[in-house]
C-alpha positions, 0 to 999 in steps of 0.5 A: 941405330938399329941394324937391318936384318941379315939378308935385308927386308923382304920386298913389299907386297904388291897387293898392299896400297903403297907397298905396305902390309895391312895394319895389325889386328886390334890387340895383337901384332901382325904375323911375320912376313914370309921368309922372315927368320929371327935374327942371330943372337936372339935370346932363347924362348923362356922356359919355366924352371923345373922342380928342384932335385929331390922332389917338389916341396908343396906350398904351405897351406892357406892361412897364417903359420907361426914363425919359428920358435912360437907355439901353434895357436890353441885348438878352437882358436883364441878366446874373445877379448873381455867386454869393455869396462870389465875384467875376464872372470877368474879361472876355475879354482880361484886365484893361485895361492900367495907365494911363501915368504911374502905378506898377504895382499889385498883379496887373499885370505878370509874375511876380516873379523869385525872389530870390537866396540859393540855390546858385549855378550851377556853371560848369565853364568857370571851372576852369583847367588848374591847377584841373583839376590840383588837383581831379584829384590829390585825386580820384586820391588817394581812388581810390588809398586803396582799393588795397592799401598793404601786402601779404604773400604766402606760398608753398611750392614743396614743398607747392604753395600760395601766398596773399597778403593786403593792407591798404588806405589805410583801415587804421591811421592811413594814412587821415589823409593821404587825407582831408587831400588830399580836403579840399584838393580839395573846398575848392578846388572850392567856392571856384572855384564861389563856394559858399565865399567866398575871403576866409577861406581863402587859397590858401596854406592849401590848399598847406600842407594838400597838402604835409602830405598828401604828407609823411604819405604818404611816412611811410606808404610808409616804414612799409610797407617796415619790414614787409618780409622773406622766407625762402629757397627752402627751406621755406615763403617769406613776403614782405611790403612796400608795395603798388601803392596806396601808391606811387600815393598818394605820386605823387598827393599830390605832384601835389596839392602841386605844383598848389596851389603853382601856384594860389598863384602865379597868385593873387599869393600868397607862397611860400618858393620859386618853382614853374615851370609854368602860371599859368592 
């Protein structure tokens, strides 16, 4: 229970109705009655504390300050985060080198060299004199096949006309020795360049193929002679016989057989006879 103040309460104001003071203003307290003094043992009025001894420490600047032990943020702020779904670009100069003593990781070092399995490079220096002879003879046999192997001509001194027609090496069965000679030259070249392994194909096989081509071409030459004939100068004259192409083909197939025989001897192969000539 609250004790009355020392000296009692002041007398009521006679001018107030019922002897009570008027109500207080809204938002405040009424002023103390005249003659009122604070009761004893009232706590003193609050006084804010003064600055500490040695001066006043200013408050920290607005913003976030790093706690003790952490470095301040870099000048200009932090970099923006990477875009979604990607990685930030590498720093200037690329990635740091791999530490010594560890195997290289994926992404280090130069590009991996392609493995083998492709077509070997063609080195013309591997072709010897004998090799050029084999390849050249096969190529010339192919050229000779496009010339006339057999031709026929007709002329008449009385009527004053003449004409001739011919057949190349690609008629009848005459193309067989031509293709055989070309096959020998192609297989020989592929063997030299390493495209075909020399194990299954022995040099003797190429010689026998070239020799068969020469024998067949001689038979073609004999066949063209069997069509020869003619008439005298009286009346129309007709003559037929072998032409330039078959003679050239006989020479080239003979050269092909010769150089393949030298190739067999240079590689230590066995033949029924010995052929004189270069071995390289």
